[in-house]
N, C-alpha and C positions, 0 to 999 in steps of 0.2 A: 152136588152134595159137598158139604163141608166136613172137615174133620172135627170130631168131638173134642172138647177141651176149651182152653182159654185162647182168645184171639185179641190182639191189640188193635185199637182204633184210635184216631186222633181228630182234633178239630184244627185244620190248617188255616182257618179264616180268622180275621181280626174282630169277629163279632160272635156272640153266643149262638149256638145251634140248638134248636129244640130237639129233645130226644124223639118226640113224636114225628119229626121230619126225617129221621133216619130210615133207610130202606134196606131190606134184605131181598134181593131179586126184585120181584114186582110187588112185594108186601111192605107196608110201613111197619115201623117198630112194633106197635101194639098188635097188629095182625100176626106178625112173626112170633110174638110171645104167645098169643092165644092159640096159634097153630103148633105150639111146642117146638118151634124151630130154634129158638134162643131163650135164654133166661131173661127175665124182666128187669134185672138189676145190673147196672154198670158200676165199676169201681174206679176210684182215682186215689192217688197218694197225695195227701195234703200236707204241706210243710208249714208248720206254725211254730215260730220261735218261742212264744210265751206258753201256749197250751200243749205243745208237743206234737210231733208228727203222727198222723193216723190215716187209716183208710176212710174214705167217704163214699157213700153210695149215691147213685143218680138213677132215678127211675122214670117211668112215663110221666110226663108233665114237667120234668126237670130240663136243665140245659147243660150242654157241653161248653166249658169255658174256652176262650181262644187259646190256641197253641198248646193245649194240654192233651195228654194221652189217657186212655181208659182201657180197661179190660173187663 
């Protein structure tokens, strides 16, 4: 059992990782979402000098960028 609330994860690889490939125990991300074990949206902080910094969302079908953190 995990604690309710926010948890940080990251992509330690030099390549994109598909959100669909993430696992929680023996369930892939989409199964964990449909089982109400986790929320279906991940968040990252995007730094953009011209447009301004902002939160960006990543959902099923998206990818985690190399060496970035998400919650």
